[in-house]
C-alpha angles and dihedrals in degrees: 000000000000114000101183150306121283130186115210113203106197135134098198107089096204092050092044090048091051095047094045093050095052093044092050094049087052089060102262129131105234131197119188125218114190093188142033091247091055091046091057091053094048095045091053093043103041108028092210129208091235142001127221100201128190104210092202099070117159097221101033138038104249092213091051091050089051092053089050091054093046090052090059105033149357098241114153115253130197112192129213112214141171113268097238097042105098093157092058092051091050091049089049091052091051091048091054113266115158100211141345144208125203123228124279093042141167105255089210087059092053091050090053092049092049092050091049094052091047091052090053095043089051092060094224117217112261092027091139146311122291110265117217122185111169106305093343115102124184121187110189093186094055093033087231134147123190125183109195089336094311117124113237119199113219131177117240097265093043090055092047089050096049089049089053092057096042090053089059108029116185091014117120112233121192126231089245093047091051094047092052096043098042102030098022094230131128106213105146108202094009100094105128089118092063090054091050092050092046090051091051091048093051089053094049095043094055109148096027119133091225115064132185109244124199113234099204113234093008118051140261139309134187111244109214120207 
């Protein structure tokens, strides 16, 4: 059974072949883009369900390409990065990637991560009870957020971050804890991406009774009315 179309952006033929093989065996339709230029063409033409993106492309800066994609759509992105390049991974998180794997990687793990992200993005029925705090309403199953009846559009990670706060109102959550729970990464001390997403959430939730407060030196908490 076909489970969605994926664009693999990877210049190394052997890596691209391996990723494509495993994803096709898992039921996905896969298109390969060996360059950033070809990736732009495919992304505009196909509107894929997910993108597997090598951040080390020879003709295009992978982070820049990720930002271009994010400016146009909320398509989930799994990045492929060099094992030692922490700075690149952190930049990718800030630019909006949903997950990453480091080279060399287990292709079965990549397929598993892809499936998990697509399940979350689909907002599967029964994904969780509706969370209501004052005039803020979060529906995980519908992937819907309302503030005083007004629909608020959130990107995938912004929604997951808000859901994490709403499930534990009043509880202080450290940046490391949020990074691990929402992004699935253990990057102690490298938590700038959490701050970026919290700022974006605060801007989008203007007018909500519940607000995200900074607990200096610790993390954040959702202050309920």
